C-alpha angles and dihedrals in degrees: 000000000000136000133199091203114124091220116074138200105235091196098051124095092214119111124241129209112207112187133159108272091206092067118109109276094242093053093044092052091048094054093042090055090045090056092046093050094045095050087052091049091049096035090231121183127180093021135137120208118212134165119251115252090228119126106210102088111113092217139020092242090056092054112134113243124211126208112213120184117232085239090056089053091048093050091049090048095049090051093049093047092051091049091051094038089232122178141163097289090061120108117205125200116217121212101135120091115266089220090067122065090246095067094029089053091057092055094049094045089052097047092054095057100028094247121156124253117209117198106225106181122110109230088339092305133107112257114171093203092053092044091054091050091051090050091055102037096046090039089229119201104191139033144167119213138169118235093258088060092050090048090056090053091048095047090052090049091233115173115226110255111249091239093063112094104169143014120189109212116201141129094083146014110310102210118222095235091050087051095050090050093050092050092048085060092051097254108154095219121176115194112220142189123214149118146213090259091061098046091251131316127009098178129035136171110259122252087241088065088073085073094064132063102220124085106276130232118247112240129208115256121233096256097057138073119195130187137165123246128219091270093052095255121138116246123195131204125178147105095278096063121121124254101225147324132246129195144168107239137177085261094052134259117351134185121182144155113226096189120115118205088341096307122120116208110217124206088243130101120209151113138268113219122178092330095315129114119231108190114208102179138272126290091252091056092066113086137160116232112191090341092309118116121224140167111240090196089059091052090048091053087050092050092050090051091052091048090048093051088054093046093239096166135254141295082038116247094210131079135178119222131186107227128188118265126193090209104037101023091236134011136189119257126185120219113202135191090175132089119281092250096051090043096055091045089059094041090051093050088045093052092053089062102046139068119262098258089050095061123114112270100184139011125215120198118213136170092241143347108249111237139177127245087271093052097255118144115253099229098179091053092044092053089046092054091053 
């Protein structure tokens, strides 16, 4: 038995399929059918199917689905509630989609402690002014946002309401300069690290970090264990881990569990130092240009910092891609949805901060940078367009 409702019964053994209602009907039905088939194959009960927030699928119908048990969602929610010291008197704002773990997690956390959840979208769309009005009028205490939404608050010079005590920020890279500007306006932002496969965040800055000025470390939450394997990839174990994947492939439907001895190997490289995570980037972000190794994720962060300094708008209509090169093996290209003048200004500032082999070799102009509901660049789609 499956349901497409965004609210779930945590005590029920029924399965739920939560997909983006704005997807083309044919793709939606194909993924719904995939989840139905997969849960029968695995004899699943008490699970919720959601799509990964990853951005490399070449089409909607090939999006990877994740099966999370309701117990995994509860495990994550209990840990986050403890970290945020959340209780029944809290009021959450809800602006993240309930068909992603970010929005779904808020609902589960609130239900466990009896906290209130206040919808803060205007006609089902993000509107920074409407959101801010809801925060103030409802005296909200907790929220969860993506960096794009934080940028909108900062660019409007909104001061954080006094009732608000914590805002978890995830779903993308939270740039240091944006963090500092948000904090200068009083926003109690807490950078976090998580993924769909772990039913939301597994590491988050502490509440005590709000008493300091520097960008905080993200500390492992109580429900998760993280280690580094021999290749430098982070591995996760804990009660909030997913059960299995399902995906439509060229060879037909596929359902599988990639965990080994209870450990899930992520695509992220990093270190664990004194209980804090230090993310260094994904394997695909490491490339060699003319024999010199570089981390494209670091270069993208540099580019975003330059664009932020030049007030180029958000979500950023710029993207760096490593492209194949017969001569160098790989080279850096810039994709821009900005004007030529604005693009060249950012590119110039970027070039002043990188090594010669990391400089931009070519600029592609596009109407817009394709992004997901959470604002993540759809890299597969972007490469396909080029």
